[in-house]
FITIVEX-626100 format. One record per residue: residue number from 0; residue in one letter; x, y, z of N, C-alpha, C in turn. Coordinates in Angstrom, 1 decimal, decimal comma, m for minus. Layout:
<sites>
SITE  num  residu    n_c1    n_c2    n_c3   ca_c1   ca_c2   ca_c3    c_c1    c_c2    c_c3
SITE  NUM       A       X       Y       Z       X       Y       Z       X       Y       Z
...
</sites>
This chain:
<sites>
SITE  num  residu    n_c1    n_c2    n_c3   ca_c1   ca_c2   ca_c3    c_c1    c_c2    c_c3
SITE    0       M    m3,0    26,2   m14,4    m2,5    25,0   m13,7    m2,4    25,2   m12,2
SITE    1       S    m3,0    24,3   m11,5    m3,0    24,4   m10,0    m1,9    23,4    m9,5
SITE    2       L    m1,2    23,9    m8,5    m0,2    23,0    m7,9    m0,8    22,5    m6,5
SITE    3       T    m2,1    22,5    m6,4    m2,7    22,0    m5,2    m3,2    20,6    m5,4
SITE    4       I    m3,0    19,7    m4,5    m3,5    18,4    m4,6    m5,0    18,4    m4,3
SITE    5       D    m5,8    18,2    m5,4    m7,3    18,4    m5,3    m7,9    17,1    m5,8
SITE    6       L    m8,5    16,3    m4,9    m9,1    15,1    m5,3   m10,7    15,1    m5,1
SITE    7       N   m11,2    16,3    m5,1   m12,6    16,5    m5,0   m13,3    15,8    m6,2
SITE    8       G   m14,4    15,1    m5,9   m15,1    14,4    m6,9   m14,6    13,0    m7,2
SITE    9       K   m13,5    12,6    m6,6   m12,9    11,3    m6,8   m13,2    10,3    m5,7
SITE   10       T   m13,5     9,1    m6,0   m13,7     8,1    m5,1   m12,5     7,2    m5,0
SITE   11       A   m12,0     7,0    m3,7   m10,8     6,2    m3,5   m11,0     5,1    m2,5
SITE   12       L   m10,6     3,9    m2,9   m10,6     2,7    m2,0    m9,2     2,5    m1,5
SITE   13       V    m9,0     2,3    m0,2    m7,7     2,0     0,4    m7,8     0,7     1,1
SITE   14       T    m7,2    m0,3     0,7    m7,3    m1,6     1,3    m6,3    m1,6     2,5
SITE   15       G    m6,6    m2,5     3,5    m5,7    m2,6     4,6    m5,6    m1,3     5,4
SITE   16       S    m6,6    m0,5     5,4    m6,6     0,9     6,0    m7,2     1,0     7,4
SITE   17       G    m7,3    m0,2     8,1    m7,8    m0,1     9,4    m6,8     0,5    10,4
SITE   18       G    m5,6     0,6    10,1    m4,6     1,2    10,9    m3,3     1,4    10,2
SITE   19       G    m2,3     2,0    10,9    m0,9     2,1    10,3    m0,9     3,0     9,1
SITE   20       I    m0,1     2,5     8,1     0,1     3,3     6,9    m1,2     3,5     6,1
SITE   21       G    m2,0     2,4     6,1    m3,2     2,5     5,3    m4,2     3,5     5,9
SITE   22       A    m4,3     3,6     7,2    m5,2     4,6     7,8    m4,6     6,0     7,5
SITE   23       A    m3,3     6,2     7,5    m2,7     7,5     7,2    m3,0     7,9     5,7
SITE   24       I    m3,0     6,9     4,8    m3,3     7,2     3,4    m4,7     7,6     3,3
SITE   25       A    m5,6     6,9     3,9    m7,1     7,2     3,9    m7,3     8,6     4,4
SITE   26       K    m6,6     9,0     5,5    m6,8    10,3     6,1    m6,3    11,4     5,1
SITE   27       V    m5,1    11,2     4,5    m4,6    12,3     3,6    m5,4    12,4     2,4
SITE   28       L    m5,9    11,3     1,8    m6,7    11,4     0,6    m8,0    12,1     0,9
SITE   29       G    m8,5    11,9     2,1    m9,8    12,6     2,5    m9,5    14,1     2,7
SITE   30       I    m8,4    14,4     3,3    m8,0    15,8     3,4    m8,0    16,5     2,0
SITE   31       A    m7,5    15,7     1,1    m7,4    16,3    m0,3    m8,7    16,3    m1,0
SITE   32       G    m9,8    15,9    m0,4   m11,1    16,0    m0,9   m11,7    14,8    m1,5
SITE   33       A   m11,0    13,6    m1,5   m11,5    12,4    m2,0   m12,6    11,8    m1,2
SITE   34       N   m13,6    11,1    m1,8   m14,6    10,3    m1,1   m13,9     9,0    m0,8
SITE   35       V   m13,5     8,8     0,4   m12,6     7,7     0,8   m13,4     6,5     1,4
SITE   36       I   m13,0     5,3     0,9   m13,6     4,1     1,5   m12,5     3,3     2,2
SITE   37       V   m12,7     3,2     3,5   m11,7     2,5     4,4   m12,1     1,0     4,3
SITE   38       S   m11,1     0,2     4,0   m11,3    m1,3     3,9   m10,2    m2,1     4,6
SITE   39       D   m10,7    m3,1     5,3    m9,7    m3,9     6,0   m10,5    m5,3     6,3
SITE   40       I    m9,7    m6,3     6,6   m10,3    m7,6     6,8   m11,0    m7,6     8,2
SITE   41       N   m10,5    m6,8     9,1   m11,1    m6,7    10,5   m12,3    m5,7    10,4
SITE   42       S   m13,5    m6,2    10,6   m14,6    m5,3    10,4   m14,7    m4,2    11,5
SITE   43       T   m14,3    m4,6    12,8   m14,3    m3,7    13,9   m13,3    m2,5    13,6
SITE   44       T   m12,1    m2,9    13,3   m11,1    m1,9    13,0   m11,5    m1,0    11,8
SITE   45       T   m12,1    m1,6    10,8   m12,6    m0,9     9,6   m13,6     0,2    10,0
SITE   46       E   m14,6    m0,2    10,8   m15,6     0,7    11,2   m15,1     1,8    12,1
SITE   47       E   m14,2     1,5    13,0   m13,6     2,5    13,9   m12,8     3,5    13,2
SITE   48       T   m12,0     3,1    12,3   m11,1     4,0    11,5   m11,9     4,9    10,6
SITE   49       A   m12,9     4,3    10,0   m13,8     5,0     9,1   m14,5     6,1     9,8
SITE   50       S   m15,0     5,8    11,0   m15,7     6,7    11,9   m14,8     7,9    12,3
SITE   51       Q   m13,6     7,6    12,7   m12,6     8,6    13,1   m12,3     9,6    11,9
SITE   52       L   m12,3     9,0    10,7   m11,9     9,8     9,5   m13,1    10,5     8,8
SITE   53       G   m14,3    10,1     9,2   m15,5    10,6     8,5   m15,6    10,0     7,2
SITE   54       A   m15,1     8,7     7,0   m15,1     8,0     5,7   m16,1     6,9     5,7
SITE   55       K   m16,2     6,2     4,6   m17,1     5,1     4,5   m16,3     3,8     4,9
SITE   56       A   m17,0     2,8     5,4   m16,3     1,6     5,8   m16,8     0,4     4,9
SITE   57       L   m15,8    m0,5     4,5   m16,1    m1,6     3,7   m15,2    m2,8     4,1
SITE   58       P   m15,6    m3,6     5,1   m14,8    m4,8     5,4   m14,6    m5,6     4,2
SITE   59       L   m13,3    m6,1     4,0   m13,0    m6,9     2,8   m11,8    m7,8     3,1
SITE   60       D   m11,9    m9,0     2,7   m10,8   m10,0     2,6   m10,3   m10,0     1,2
SITE   61       V    m9,1    m9,4     1,0    m8,6    m9,2    m0,4    m8,2   m10,5    m1,0
SITE   62       T    m8,1   m11,6    m0,2    m7,7   m12,9    m0,8    m8,9   m13,6    m1,4
SITE   63       D   m10,1   m13,1    m1,2   m11,3   m13,7    m1,8   m11,7   m12,9    m3,1
SITE   64       G   m11,3   m13,5    m4,2   m11,5   m12,8    m5,5   m13,0   m12,4    m5,7
SITE   65       E   m13,9   m13,3    m5,4   m15,3   m13,0    m5,6   m15,8   m11,9    m4,7
SITE   66       A   m15,3   m11,9    m3,5   m15,7   m10,8    m2,6   m15,1    m9,5    m3,1
SITE   67       V   m13,9    m9,5    m3,6   m13,3    m8,3    m4,2   m14,2    m7,7    m5,3
SITE   68       D   m14,5    m8,6    m6,2   m15,4    m8,2    m7,4   m16,7    m7,6    m6,9
SITE   69       A   m17,3    m8,2    m5,9   m18,6    m7,7    m5,3   m18,4    m6,4    m4,7
SITE   70       A   m17,3    m6,2    m4,0   m17,0    m4,9    m3,3   m16,8    m3,8    m4,2
SITE   71       I   m16,0    m4,0    m5,3   m15,8    m3,0    m6,3   m17,1    m2,6    m7,0
SITE   72       S   m17,9    m3,6    m7,3   m19,2    m3,4    m7,9   m20,1    m2,5    m7,0
SITE   73       Q   m20,1    m2,9    m5,7   m20,8    m2,1    m4,7   m20,4    m0,7    m4,7
SITE   74       I   m19,1    m0,4    m4,7   m18,5     0,9    m4,6   m19,0     1,7    m5,8
SITE   75       V   m19,0     1,2    m7,0   m19,4     1,9    m8,2   m20,9     2,2    m8,1
SITE   76       T   m21,7     1,2    m7,7   m23,2     1,4    m7,6   m23,5     2,5    m6,6
SITE   77       E   m22,8     2,5    m5,4   m23,2     3,5    m4,4   m22,5     4,8    m4,6
SITE   78       N   m21,4     4,9    m5,3   m20,7     6,2    m5,4   m20,6     6,7    m6,8
SITE   79       G   m21,0     5,9    m7,8   m21,0     6,4    m9,2   m19,7     6,0    m9,9
SITE   80       S   m18,6     5,8    m9,2   m17,3     5,5    m9,8   m16,3     5,0    m8,8
SITE   81       L   m15,2     4,4    m9,3   m14,0     4,2    m8,5   m12,9     4,8    m9,3
SITE   82       D   m12,3     5,8    m8,8   m11,3     6,5    m9,5    m9,8     6,2    m9,1
SITE   83       I    m9,7     5,8    m7,8    m8,4     5,6    m7,2    m8,5     4,3    m6,4
SITE   84       I    m7,5     3,4    m6,5    m7,4     2,3    m5,6    m6,0     2,2    m5,1
SITE   85       V    m5,9     2,1    m3,8    m4,6     2,0    m3,2    m4,5     0,6    m2,6
SITE   86       N    m3,7    m0,3    m3,2    m3,5    m1,6    m2,7    m2,5    m1,7    m1,6
SITE   87       N    m2,9    m1,5    m0,4    m2,0    m1,4     0,8    m2,1    m2,6     1,6
SITE   88       A    m3,1    m3,4     1,6    m3,2    m4,6     2,4    m2,0    m5,5     2,2
SITE   89       G    m1,4    m5,9     3,3    m0,2    m6,8     3,3     0,1    m7,3     4,7
SITE   90       I     0,9    m8,4     4,7     1,3    m9,0     6,0     2,8    m9,4     5,9
SITE   91       Y     3,4    m9,5     7,0     4,7   m10,2     7,0     5,1   m10,7     8,4
SITE   92       R     4,7   m10,1     9,5     5,1   m10,6    10,8     4,6   m12,0    10,9
SITE   93       E     5,5   m12,9    11,4     5,1   m14,3    11,7     4,8   m15,1    10,4
SITE   94       Y     5,1   m14,5     9,2     4,9   m15,3     8,0     6,2   m15,5     7,2
SITE   95       G     7,3   m15,2     7,9     8,6   m15,3     7,2     9,5   m16,3     7,9
SITE   96       G    10,8   m16,1     7,6    11,8   m17,0     8,2    12,8   m17,5     7,1
SITE   97       P    13,9   m18,1     7,6    14,8   m18,7     6,6    14,1   m19,8     5,7
SITE   98       I    14,5   m19,9     4,5    13,8   m20,7     3,6    13,8   m22,2     4,0
SITE   99       V    14,9   m22,6     4,7    15,0   m24,0     5,1    14,0   m24,3     6,2
SITE  100       D    13,5   m23,3     6,9    12,6   m23,6     8,0    11,2   m23,1     7,7
SITE  101       L    11,0   m22,4     6,6     9,7   m21,8     6,3     8,7   m22,8     5,9
SITE  102       E     7,6   m22,9     6,6     6,5   m23,8     6,3     5,8   m23,3     5,0
SITE  103       R     5,6   m24,2     4,1     5,0   m23,9     2,8     3,6   m23,2     2,9
SITE  104       E     2,9   m23,7     3,9     1,5   m23,1     4,1     1,6   m21,6     4,5
SITE  105       R     2,7   m21,3     5,3     2,8   m19,9     5,7     3,3   m19,0     4,5
SITE  106       F     4,2   m19,6     3,7     4,6   m18,9     2,5     3,4   m18,6     1,6
SITE  107       H     2,5   m19,6     1,4     1,4   m19,4     0,5     0,3   m18,4     1,1
SITE  108       A     0,2   m18,5     2,5    m0,7   m17,5     3,1    m0,3   m16,1     2,9
SITE  109       L     1,0   m15,8     3,0     1,5   m14,5     2,8     1,3   m14,1     1,3
SITE  110       M     1,6   m15,0     0,4     1,4   m14,7    m1,0     0,0   m14,4    m1,4
SITE  111       K    m0,9   m15,0    m0,7    m2,4   m14,8    m1,0    m2,7   m13,4    m0,7
SITE  112       V    m2,2   m12,8     0,4    m2,5   m11,4     0,7    m1,7   m10,5    m0,1
SITE  113       N    m0,4   m10,6    m0,1     0,5    m9,6    m0,7     0,5    m9,6    m2,2
SITE  114       V     0,2   m10,7    m2,8     0,3   m10,8    m4,3    m1,1   m11,0    m4,9
SITE  115       D    m1,8   m12,1    m4,5    m3,1   m12,4    m5,0    m4,0   m11,3    m4,7
SITE  116       G    m4,0   m10,7    m3,5    m4,8    m9,6    m3,2    m4,7    m8,4    m4,1
SITE  117       V    m3,4    m8,1    m4,4    m3,1    m6,9    m5,3    m3,7    m7,2    m6,7
SITE  118       F    m3,5    m8,5    m7,1    m4,0    m8,9    m8,4    m5,5    m8,8    m8,5
SITE  119       Y    m6,2    m9,3    m7,5    m7,7    m9,3    m7,5    m8,2    m7,9    m7,5
SITE  120       C    m7,6    m7,1    m6,7    m8,1    m5,7    m6,5    m7,8    m4,8    m7,8
SITE  121       S    m6,6    m5,0    m8,3    m6,2    m4,3    m9,5    m7,1    m4,7   m10,7
SITE  122       Q    m7,3    m6,0   m10,8    m8,1    m6,5   m11,9    m9,6    m6,0   m11,9
SITE  123       A   m10,2    m6,0   m10,7   m11,5    m5,6   m10,6   m11,6    m4,1   m10,8
SITE  124       A   m10,6    m3,3   m10,2   m10,6    m1,9   m10,4   m10,4    m1,5   m11,9
SITE  125       A    m9,5    m2,2   m12,5    m9,2    m1,9   m13,9   m10,5    m2,1   m14,8
SITE  126       R   m11,2    m3,1   m14,5   m12,4    m3,4   m15,3   m13,4    m2,3   m15,2
SITE  127       V   m13,7    m1,8   m14,0   m14,7    m0,8   m13,9   m14,2     0,6   m14,4
SITE  128       M   m12,9     0,8   m14,2   m12,3     2,0   m14,7   m12,4     2,1   m16,3
SITE  129       I   m12,0     1,0   m16,9   m12,1     0,9   m18,4   m13,5     1,1   m18,8
SITE  130       E   m14,5     0,4   m18,2   m15,9     0,6   m18,5   m16,4     2,0   m18,4
SITE  131       A   m15,9     2,7   m17,4   m16,4     4,1   m17,1   m15,7     5,0   m18,2
SITE  132       G   m14,5     4,7   m18,6   m13,9     5,5   m19,6   m13,3     6,8   m19,2
SITE  133       N   m13,1     7,0   m17,9   m12,6     8,2   m17,3   m11,2     8,1   m16,8
SITE  134       G   m10,5     7,1   m17,1    m9,1     6,9   m16,6    m9,2     6,4   m15,1
SITE  135       G    m8,0     6,5   m14,5    m8,0     6,1   m13,1    m6,6     6,0   m12,6
SITE  136       R    m6,5     5,7   m11,3    m5,2     5,5   m10,6    m5,2     4,2    m9,8
SITE  137       I    m4,2     3,4   m10,1    m3,9     2,2    m9,3    m2,5     2,4    m8,7
SITE  138       I    m2,6     2,4    m7,3    m1,4     2,7    m6,6    m1,1     1,5    m5,6
SITE  139       N     0,0     0,8    m5,8     0,4    m0,3    m5,1     1,5     0,0    m4,0
SITE  140       I     1,2    m0,4    m2,8     2,2    m0,2    m1,8     3,2    m1,4    m1,8
SITE  141       A     4,4    m1,0    m2,2     5,5    m2,0    m2,3     6,3    m1,9    m1,1
SITE  142       S     7,7    m1,9    m1,2     8,5    m1,9     0,0    10,0    m1,7    m0,5
SITE  143       T    10,8    m1,2     0,3    12,3    m1,2     0,0    12,7    m2,7    m0,3
SITE  144       Q    12,0    m3,6     0,3    12,3    m5,0     0,1    12,0    m5,5    m1,3
SITE  145       S    11,3    m4,7    m2,1    11,1    m5,0    m3,5    12,5    m5,0    m4,2
SITE  146       I    13,4    m4,2    m3,7    14,7    m4,1    m4,3    15,8    m4,7    m3,4
SITE  147       S    15,8    m4,4    m2,1    16,8    m4,8    m1,2    16,3    m5,9    m0,2
SITE  148       P    16,7    m7,1    m0,3    16,2    m8,2     0,6    16,6    m8,0     2,0
SITE  149       G    15,9    m8,6     2,9    16,2    m8,5     4,3    15,2    m9,2     5,2
SITE  150       V    14,0    m9,1     4,9    12,9    m9,6     5,8    12,8   m11,1     5,7
SITE  151       G    13,0   m11,6     4,5    12,9   m13,1     4,3    12,3   m13,4     2,9
SITE  152       V    12,5   m14,6     2,4    12,1   m15,0     1,1    10,6   m14,8     0,8
SITE  153       S     9,8   m15,0     1,7     8,3   m14,8     1,5     8,0   m13,4     1,2
SITE  154       Y     8,3   m12,5     2,2     7,9   m11,1     2,1     8,6   m10,4     0,9
SITE  155       D    10,0   m10,6     0,9    10,8    m9,9    m0,1    10,3   m10,3    m1,5
SITE  156       S    10,0   m11,6    m1,7     9,6   m12,1    m3,1     8,2   m11,5    m3,4
SITE  157       S     7,3   m11,4    m2,4     6,0   m10,8    m2,7     6,0    m9,4    m3,1
SITE  158       K     6,9    m8,6    m2,4     7,0    m7,2    m2,8     7,7    m6,9    m4,1
SITE  159       A     8,6    m7,8    m4,4     9,2    m7,7    m5,8     8,2    m8,0    m6,8
SITE  160       A     7,3    m9,0    m6,5     6,2    m9,3    m7,5     5,3    m8,1    m7,6
SITE  161       V     5,0    m7,4    m6,5     4,1    m6,2    m6,6     4,7    m5,2    m7,5
SITE  162       L     6,0    m5,0    m7,4     6,7    m4,0    m8,2     6,6    m4,3    m9,7
SITE  163       Q     6,9    m5,6   m10,0     6,8    m6,0   m11,4     5,4    m6,0   m11,9
SITE  164       M     4,4    m6,3   m11,1     3,0    m6,3   m11,5     2,6    m4,8   m11,8
SITE  165       T     3,1    m3,9   m11,0     2,8    m2,5   m11,2     3,3    m2,0   m12,6
SITE  166       R     4,5    m2,4   m12,9     5,1    m2,0   m14,2     4,2    m2,6   m15,4
SITE  167       T     3,8    m3,8   m15,2     3,1    m4,5   m16,3     1,7    m3,8   m16,4
SITE  168       L     1,1    m3,5   m15,3    m0,2    m2,8   m15,3    m0,1    m1,5   m16,1
SITE  169       A     1,0    m0,8   m15,8     1,3     0,5   m16,5     1,3     0,3   m18,0
SITE  170       L     1,9    m0,7   m18,5     2,0    m1,0   m19,9     0,6    m1,4   m20,5
SITE  171       E    m0,1    m2,2   m19,8    m1,4    m2,7   m20,3    m2,5    m1,6   m20,2
SITE  172       L    m2,5    m0,8   m19,2    m3,6     0,1   m19,0    m3,4     1,6   m19,4
SITE  173       G    m2,2     1,9   m19,9    m1,9     3,2   m20,3    m2,9     3,7   m21,4
SITE  174       K    m3,3     2,9   m22,3    m4,1     3,3   m23,4    m5,5     3,7   m22,9
SITE  175       Y    m5,8     3,3   m21,7    m7,1     3,7   m21,1    m7,0     4,9   m20,2
SITE  176       D    m5,8     5,5   m20,2    m5,5     6,7   m19,3    m5,6     6,2   m17,8
SITE  177       I    m5,3     5,0   m17,5    m5,2     4,5   m16,2    m3,7     4,3   m15,8
SITE  178       T    m3,3     5,0   m14,8    m1,9     4,9   m14,4    m1,7     3,9   m13,3
SITE  179       A    m0,5     3,3   m13,2    m0,2     2,3   m12,2     1,2     2,7   m11,7
SITE  180       N     1,3     2,9   m10,4     2,5     3,3    m9,8     2,7     2,6    m8,4
SITE  181       A     3,9     2,5    m8,0     4,2     1,8    m6,7     4,9     2,8    m5,8
SITE  182       V     4,4     2,8    m4,5     5,1     3,6    m3,5     5,7     2,7    m2,5
SITE  183       A     6,9     2,9    m2,2     7,7     1,9    m1,4     8,2     2,5     0,0
SITE  184       P     7,5     2,2     1,0     7,9     2,7     2,3     9,2     2,0     2,8
SITE  185       G    10,1     2,8     3,5    11,2     2,2     4,1    10,9     1,9     5,5
SITE  186       A    11,8     2,3     6,4    11,6     2,0     7,9    10,6     3,0     8,4
SITE  187       T     9,4     2,6     8,5     8,3     3,5     8,9     7,8     3,1    10,3
SITE  188       W     7,6     4,0    11,2     7,3     3,7    12,6     5,7     3,5    12,7
SITE  189       V     5,3     2,3    12,9     3,9     2,0    13,1     3,6     1,3    14,4
SITE  190       A     4,6     1,1    15,2     4,5     0,3    16,4     3,6     0,9    17,5
SITE  191       A     3,5     2,3    17,4     2,7     3,0    18,4     2,4     4,4    17,9
SITE  192       P     1,3     4,9    18,4     0,9     6,3    17,9     2,0     7,3    18,3
SITE  193       G     1,9     8,5    17,7     2,8     9,6    18,1     4,1     9,6    17,2
SITE  194       D     4,9    10,5    17,5     6,2    10,7    16,8     7,1     9,5    17,0
SITE  195       P     7,8     9,1    15,9     8,8     7,9    16,0     9,9     8,2    17,0
SITE  196       P    10,4     7,2    17,7    11,6     7,4    18,6    12,8     7,5    17,8
SITE  197       P    14,0     7,8    18,4    15,2     7,9    17,7    15,5     6,5    17,0
SITE  198       I    16,3     6,5    15,9    16,5     5,3    15,2    17,4     4,3    15,9
SITE  199       D    18,1     4,8    17,0    18,9     3,9    17,7    18,0     2,9    18,5
SITE  200       T    16,7     3,0    18,4    15,8     2,0    19,0    15,6     0,9    18,1
SITE  201       A    16,2     0,9    16,9    16,0    m0,1    15,9    16,3    m1,5    16,5
SITE  202       A    17,3    m1,6    17,3    17,7    m2,8    17,9    16,7    m3,4    18,8
SITE  203       A    15,8    m2,5    19,3    14,8    m3,0    20,3    13,5    m3,5    19,6
SITE  204       V    13,5    m3,3    18,2    12,3    m3,8    17,5    12,4    m5,2    17,2
SITE  205       P    11,5    m6,1    17,6    11,6    m7,5    17,4    11,7    m7,8    15,9
SITE  206       R    12,6    m8,7    15,5    12,8    m9,0    14,1    12,5   m10,5    13,9
SITE  207       T    11,5   m11,0    14,6    11,1   m12,4    14,5    10,9   m12,8    13,1
SITE  208       G    11,5   m13,9    12,7    11,2   m14,4    11,4    12,0   m13,7    10,3
SITE  209       E    12,9   m12,9    10,6    13,7   m12,2     9,6    15,1   m12,7     9,6
SITE  210       P    15,5   m13,6     8,7    16,8   m14,2     8,7    17,9   m13,2     8,5
SITE  211       L    17,7   m12,1     7,9    18,7   m11,0     7,8    18,4    m9,9     8,7
SITE  212       G    17,8   m10,2     9,9    17,4    m9,1    10,8    18,6    m8,2    11,2
SITE  213       D    19,8    m8,8    11,4    20,9    m7,9    11,9    21,3    m6,9    10,8
SITE  214       Q    21,2    m7,3     9,5    21,5    m6,4     8,5    20,5    m5,3     8,4
SITE  215       V    19,2    m5,7     8,6    18,1    m4,7     8,5    18,3    m3,7     9,6
SITE  216       T    18,6    m4,2    10,8    18,8    m3,3    12,0    20,0    m2,3    11,7
SITE  217       S    21,0    m2,8    11,1    22,2    m2,0    10,8    21,8    m0,9     9,8
SITE  218       R    21,0    m1,2     8,8    20,6    m0,2     7,8    19,7     0,8     8,5
SITE  219       I    18,8     0,4     9,3    17,9     1,4    10,0    18,8     2,4    10,8
SITE  220       S    19,8     1,9    11,5    20,6     2,8    12,3    21,4     3,7    11,5
SITE  221       R    21,6     3,5    10,2    22,4     4,3     9,3    21,6     5,1     8,2
SITE  222       I    20,3     5,2     8,4    19,5     5,9     7,4    20,0     7,3     7,3
SITE  223       P    20,3     7,8     6,0    20,8     9,1     5,9    20,1    10,2     6,5
SITE  224       L    18,7    10,2     6,5    18,0    11,3     7,1    18,0    11,1     8,7
SITE  225       G    18,5    10,0     9,2    18,7     9,9    10,6    17,5     9,7    11,5
SITE  226       R    16,4     9,2    10,9    15,2     8,9    11,7    14,3     7,9    11,0
SITE  227       W    13,3     7,5    11,7    12,2     6,6    11,2    11,3     7,5    10,3
SITE  228       G    10,6     6,9     9,4     9,6     7,6     8,6     8,3     7,6     9,4
SITE  229       K     7,5     8,6     9,0     6,1     8,7     9,6     5,1     8,2     8,6
SITE  230       T     4,0     7,7     9,1     3,0     7,1     8,2     2,5     8,2     7,3
SITE  231       E     2,3     9,4     7,7     1,8    10,5     6,9     2,8    10,8     5,8
SITE  232       E     4,1    10,6     6,0     5,0    10,8     4,9     4,9     9,9     3,7
SITE  233       I     4,5     8,7     4,0     4,1     7,7     3,0     2,8     8,2     2,3
SITE  234       A     1,9     8,6     3,1     0,6     9,0     2,6     0,7    10,2     1,7
SITE  235       N     1,6    11,1     2,0     1,7    12,3     1,2     2,1    12,0    m0,2
SITE  236       V     3,0    11,0    m0,4     3,5    10,6    m1,7     2,4     9,9    m2,5
SITE  237       V     1,6     9,1    m1,8     0,4     8,4    m2,4    m0,5     9,5    m2,9
SITE  238       A    m0,8    10,5    m2,1    m1,7    11,6    m2,5    m1,2    12,3    m3,8
SITE  239       F     0,1    12,5    m3,9     0,7    13,1    m5,1     0,4    12,2    m6,3
SITE  240       V     0,7    10,9    m6,2     0,5    10,0    m7,3    m0,9     9,9    m7,7
SITE  241       A    m1,8    10,0    m6,7    m3,3     9,9    m7,0    m3,8    11,2    m7,7
SITE  242       S    m3,1    12,3    m7,6    m3,6    13,6    m8,0    m3,3    13,9    m9,5
SITE  243       P    m3,9    14,9   m10,0    m3,7    15,4   m11,4    m2,2    15,8   m11,6
SITE  244       L    m1,5    16,2   m10,5    m0,1    16,6   m10,6     0,7    15,4   m11,2
SITE  245       A     0,3    14,2   m11,1     1,0    13,0   m11,6     0,4    12,4   m12,8
SITE  246       S    m0,3    13,2   m13,6    m1,1    12,7   m14,7    m0,2    12,1   m15,8
SITE  247       Y     1,1    12,4   m15,8     2,0    11,8   m16,8     3,0    10,9   m16,2
SITE  248       V     2,6    10,3   m15,0     3,5     9,4   m14,3     2,9     8,0   m14,3
SITE  249       T     3,5     7,0   m14,8     3,0     5,7   m14,7     4,2     4,7   m14,8
SITE  250       G     4,0     3,6   m14,1     5,1     2,6   m14,1     6,2     3,0   m13,2
SITE  251       A     6,0     4,0   m12,3     7,1     4,5   m11,5     7,1     3,8   m10,1
SITE  252       Y     8,3     3,9    m9,5     8,5     3,3    m8,2     9,1     4,4    m7,3
SITE  253       Y     8,3     4,8    m6,3     8,7     5,9    m5,4     9,2     5,4    m4,1
SITE  254       N    10,5     5,5    m3,8    11,1     5,2    m2,5    10,8     6,3    m1,5
SITE  255       V    10,2     5,9    m0,4     9,9     6,9     0,7    10,6     6,2     1,9
SITE  256       D    12,0     6,4     1,9    12,8     5,5     2,8    13,9     6,3     3,5
SITE  257       G    13,9     7,6     3,4    14,9     8,4     4,1    16,3     8,1     3,6
SITE  258       G    16,4     7,5     2,4    17,7     7,2     1,9    18,2     5,8     2,1
SITE  259       W    17,3     4,9     2,6    17,6     3,5     2,9    18,4     2,8     1,7
SITE  260       L    17,8     3,0     0,5    18,4     2,3    m0,6    19,7     2,8    m1,2
SITE  261       T    20,1     3,9    m0,6    21,5     4,4    m1,0    22,6     3,7    m0,2
SITE  262       L    22,2     3,0     0,9    23,2     2,3     1,7    23,8     1,1     1,1
</sites>
């Protein structure tokens, strides 16, 4: 038995990986040996990130179900398989707010990315994984807001849906040796490259559209580990869940939050 994370021979698609947490996940999976496909709605960002990582690029709008089906089919045709999918694409800035003020169109726009996109990608991936008969990994990026609200009814509800969808996928797909797990970032610094600043800068982070922004800021300032998370720390947990080390793990929810949910 090896305790090394070895993804050689595995093809992995990471949605929303043009930057931030998604790019870090793509990088770490590549370091572990996976054949990584960087995917994002922004074709320029997708190409740039893929070039930096030495990965393949596949621009994709996850809210377009037919485009998702075509993209997954293309991946299998060109690479022989799809073994790992990380559903990271998501939005929340400028798409939230108190329910009494929230425009319905903005609510639905967020749900299309955060929920419909995860459904489309998971469905398409599950179909090709089942057909191949070699098992697979579906990894959904949830949030601490899956459990503890704060950002707003749109985002918080979407991430709760992602968590429950993950559990249901685990029940449905286990008989095919396809695992489904959720990784939930807490306060992760993505505002700028480099090491995160001290957490007392939480008050300086704009909380536009977050009706419980003061409570969120208070929680950040009291994180037990005393700092922001780094994108690679989220990515490391994703790599574990994607690896043979997690072969008997499905339906799980991994908090990567510095202790946020203990507050």
